N, C-alpha and C positions, 0 to 999 in steps of 0.2 A: 658419257660413255659415247663416243663416235665409231661406226662401223661403216666398212666400205663393203658394197654388196650390188648384187644385178637383180633388176626387177623381174619377176617369174609370172606373177598376175596381177591384172587391176582389176578392182570391183568398186567403182563409185571413186569416193574418197579415200579408200583404204587400199593398199598395196602389198603383195607378198613380195620380200626382198631374201635373196638367199643370201647369206652370209658367211665367212669361214668360222669354222666351229673351233672354239676356244678350250683349254683345259677345264674351265669353270662350268661349262654347259653342261656336263654330267650331273651336276649337284644343284644346278639352277631349276628353279619352278616357276620360272618366268611364263612358260605355255610354247616356248617355240618348238616349232616342229624339227627333230633333229632327223637329217639324212645322212649319208656315208660322204657327202661333198661336202655339207656343211649344215647350218640351222637356217630354215626358213622362218622369219619374223614378219609380223604386221605391223606395218607404219602408217602414218598419214600422208597422203601422198598430194599436199597442197600444189605443189608446182608441177603437177600433171605429167611425172616422169612415165615413160611408155616401158613396154615389155623389152627387155633385151638391154636397156640401158643401166650402165652403170652409176650407183648412186651413192651418195654419203649420209646416212643413217645417224640421226642424233636424238640420244634420250636424255630429256632435260635433267639436270642433276637436282633439281627440288623433287622431282617424281622418283628419282632412285632413292634419295634421301628419305622421303617421307615412306617409301616402301620397306626401307632397311630398317627405320624406326620401328615401323607397326610389327615387323616380323619378328624384330630380337628385341624392343623394348617393351611391348605392351606386355608379352609373356612373363617377362622377368617383373615387372611392375605387379602382373597379377598375382604369380606366385608369392611375391613379399607381402601384398595387401591379404591374401587369402591366408598367409601362416599367421599374419599377426590378428586378425580376426577370430581364426580359430582359437588363437592362444588366450587371446584376450576376450572375448565374448561369448563362443562356445563354451568354455571351460566352466564360465558360469552357468550355463543351462544342462549342461551334462557334468554335473560333480562328480560322478562315479567314475567316467573315463578319465584317463592320462590326457594332461594339456599339450603334451610334447605328439601324441598322436592326431589328435584334435587339430592341430597346427598343421601337421605335415598332411592330414586327409584334407582340408580345407585349402591349404595352399596348391597342392597339385589338383585339387577340384577347381580351383579359380583358373590355374595354368591351363588346364587342358578346355574349358569353357573360353579362354582367349583365342585358342586357335579355332574353334568354331565359330567365334564372333569374326574372327579374321578371314576365314575361308567364305563366310555371307559375303562380307565387305568386299573380297577381292573379286568375286563374281558379278557384283553389281558394279564396280570400278573397272572391270574387263570391258566392258560396253561404253565405256567413258572415253572420248578420243585424247581427254587431258592428260592420261598417264600413260599412252601409246607413243612409242618413237614416232619421229617426224622425220620424213626425207627433205633435208636442207638444201641439196645441191646434187646437179646431173653433172657427173664427172666425163661422160663420155657419150 
Protein backbone atom coordinates (compact mmCIF):
# COMPACT_ATOMS: atom_id res chain seq x y z
CA UNK A 1 0.00 0.00 0.00
CA UNK A 2 1.61 3.23 -1.17
CA UNK A 3 0.14 6.63 -0.36
CA UNK A 4 1.20 10.15 -1.24
CA UNK A 5 0.64 12.77 1.43
CA UNK A 6 1.85 15.93 3.14
CA UNK A 7 3.60 15.93 6.50
CA UNK A 8 1.44 17.82 9.03
CA UNK A 9 3.45 17.26 12.22
CA UNK A 10 6.70 15.66 13.36
CA UNK A 11 7.23 14.22 16.83
CA UNK A 12 10.66 12.59 17.03
CA UNK A 13 10.76 9.58 14.70
CA UNK A 14 6.97 9.64 14.09
CA UNK A 15 5.33 11.98 11.58
CA UNK A 16 1.65 12.68 11.01
CA UNK A 17 0.94 12.57 7.28
CA UNK A 18 -2.27 13.75 5.65
CA UNK A 19 -3.26 11.47 2.76
CA UNK A 20 -6.20 11.38 0.38
CA UNK A 21 -9.24 9.68 1.86
CA UNK A 22 -10.32 6.54 0.02
CA UNK A 23 -13.76 4.88 -0.03
CA UNK A 24 -12.40 2.03 2.12
CA UNK A 25 -11.49 4.49 4.90
CA UNK A 26 -15.04 4.43 6.29
CA UNK A 27 -14.85 0.69 7.07
CA UNK A 28 -11.17 0.60 8.06
CA UNK A 29 -10.18 0.25 11.72
CA UNK A 30 -6.49 1.08 11.31
CA UNK A 31 -6.69 4.01 13.66
CA UNK A 32 -6.27 6.85 11.18
CA UNK A 33 -7.79 10.17 12.08
CA UNK A 34 -10.37 10.97 9.41
CA UNK A 35 -10.76 14.62 8.43
CA UNK A 36 -12.85 16.39 5.80
CA UNK A 37 -9.86 16.76 3.50
CA UNK A 38 -8.46 13.25 3.97
CA UNK A 39 -7.02 10.92 6.56
CA UNK A 40 -4.10 11.50 8.91
CA UNK A 41 -1.82 8.55 9.55
CA UNK A 42 1.19 8.14 11.79
CA UNK A 43 4.28 6.99 9.90
CA UNK A 44 7.88 6.28 10.84
CA UNK A 45 9.99 9.21 9.66
CA UNK A 46 13.48 7.75 9.23
CA UNK A 47 14.35 10.10 6.35
CA UNK A 48 13.59 13.19 8.47
CA UNK A 49 10.85 14.73 6.36
CA UNK A 50 9.83 18.19 7.53
CA UNK A 51 6.40 19.72 7.99
CA UNK A 52 4.84 20.69 4.66
CA UNK A 53 6.86 18.29 2.51
CA UNK A 54 5.12 15.93 0.09
CA UNK A 55 6.11 12.33 0.88
CA UNK A 56 5.51 8.75 -0.20
CA UNK A 57 4.25 6.54 2.66
CA UNK A 58 4.58 2.77 2.33
CA UNK A 59 3.00 0.07 4.43
CA UNK A 60 5.03 -3.12 4.29
CA UNK A 61 3.05 -5.88 2.55
CA UNK A 62 3.84 -8.50 5.19
CA UNK A 63 2.50 -6.21 7.92
CA UNK A 64 -0.71 -5.70 5.95
CA UNK A 65 -1.00 -9.44 5.24
CA UNK A 66 -0.30 -10.33 8.87
CA UNK A 67 -3.03 -7.93 9.99
CA UNK A 68 -5.53 -9.31 7.49
CA UNK A 69 -4.76 -12.88 8.54
CA UNK A 70 -5.14 -11.94 12.18
CA UNK A 71 -8.45 -10.12 11.71
CA UNK A 72 -10.07 -12.67 9.38
CA UNK A 73 -8.25 -15.97 9.90
CA UNK A 74 -8.01 -16.22 13.68
CA UNK A 75 -11.73 -15.63 14.41
CA UNK A 76 -12.72 -18.11 11.69
CA UNK A 77 -10.37 -20.73 13.07
CA UNK A 78 -11.59 -20.04 16.62
CA UNK A 79 -15.20 -20.49 15.51
CA UNK A 80 -14.48 -23.87 13.91
CA UNK A 81 -12.29 -25.14 16.77
CA UNK A 82 -14.82 -23.97 19.36
CA UNK A 83 -17.65 -25.71 17.51
CA UNK A 84 -15.70 -28.98 17.30
CA UNK A 85 -14.78 -28.80 21.00
CA UNK A 86 -18.42 -28.16 21.87
CA UNK A 87 -19.70 -31.02 19.78
CA UNK A 88 -17.07 -33.62 20.65
CA UNK A 89 -16.02 -32.85 24.22
CA UNK A 90 -18.71 -30.76 25.89
CA UNK A 91 -21.48 -33.07 24.73
CA UNK A 92 -19.82 -35.79 26.82
CA UNK A 93 -19.80 -33.56 29.91
CA UNK A 94 -23.35 -32.28 29.47
CA UNK A 95 -25.24 -35.38 28.34
CA UNK A 96 -28.66 -33.79 28.83
CA UNK A 97 -27.92 -30.86 26.50
CA UNK A 98 -28.31 -30.92 22.73
CA UNK A 99 -24.83 -31.37 21.15
CA UNK A 100 -25.67 -28.92 18.36
CA UNK A 101 -26.52 -26.17 20.85
CA UNK A 102 -23.30 -26.86 22.77
CA UNK A 103 -21.41 -26.68 19.50
CA UNK A 104 -22.97 -23.34 18.57
CA UNK A 105 -22.46 -21.79 22.01
CA UNK A 106 -18.83 -22.89 22.32
CA UNK A 107 -18.08 -21.89 18.70
CA UNK A 108 -19.48 -18.40 19.12
CA UNK A 109 -17.84 -18.13 22.55
CA UNK A 110 -14.44 -18.91 21.04
CA UNK A 111 -15.22 -16.51 18.18
CA UNK A 112 -15.92 -13.64 20.59
CA UNK A 113 -12.93 -14.52 22.76
CA UNK A 114 -10.69 -14.33 19.69
CA UNK A 115 -11.84 -10.75 19.05
CA UNK A 116 -10.96 -9.82 22.62
CA UNK A 117 -7.50 -11.35 22.24
CA UNK A 118 -6.99 -9.60 18.89
CA UNK A 119 -7.93 -6.28 20.49
CA UNK A 120 -5.39 -6.81 23.28
CA UNK A 121 -2.73 -7.72 20.71
CA UNK A 122 -3.54 -4.71 18.51
CA UNK A 123 -3.14 -2.28 21.43
CA UNK A 124 0.34 -3.69 22.04
CA UNK A 125 1.22 -3.79 18.33
CA UNK A 126 0.18 -0.15 17.92
CA UNK A 127 3.25 0.85 19.93
CA UNK A 128 5.59 -1.29 17.82
CA UNK A 129 7.04 0.68 14.89
CA UNK A 130 7.39 -2.54 12.86
CA UNK A 131 3.65 -2.37 12.11
CA UNK A 132 3.52 1.35 11.30
CA UNK A 133 3.73 2.74 7.78
CA UNK A 134 7.10 4.22 6.81
CA UNK A 135 7.95 7.41 4.92
CA UNK A 136 10.10 6.09 2.07
CA UNK A 137 10.71 9.15 -0.08
CA UNK A 138 10.42 12.94 -0.09
CA UNK A 139 8.73 14.00 -3.33
CA UNK A 140 8.78 17.81 -2.96
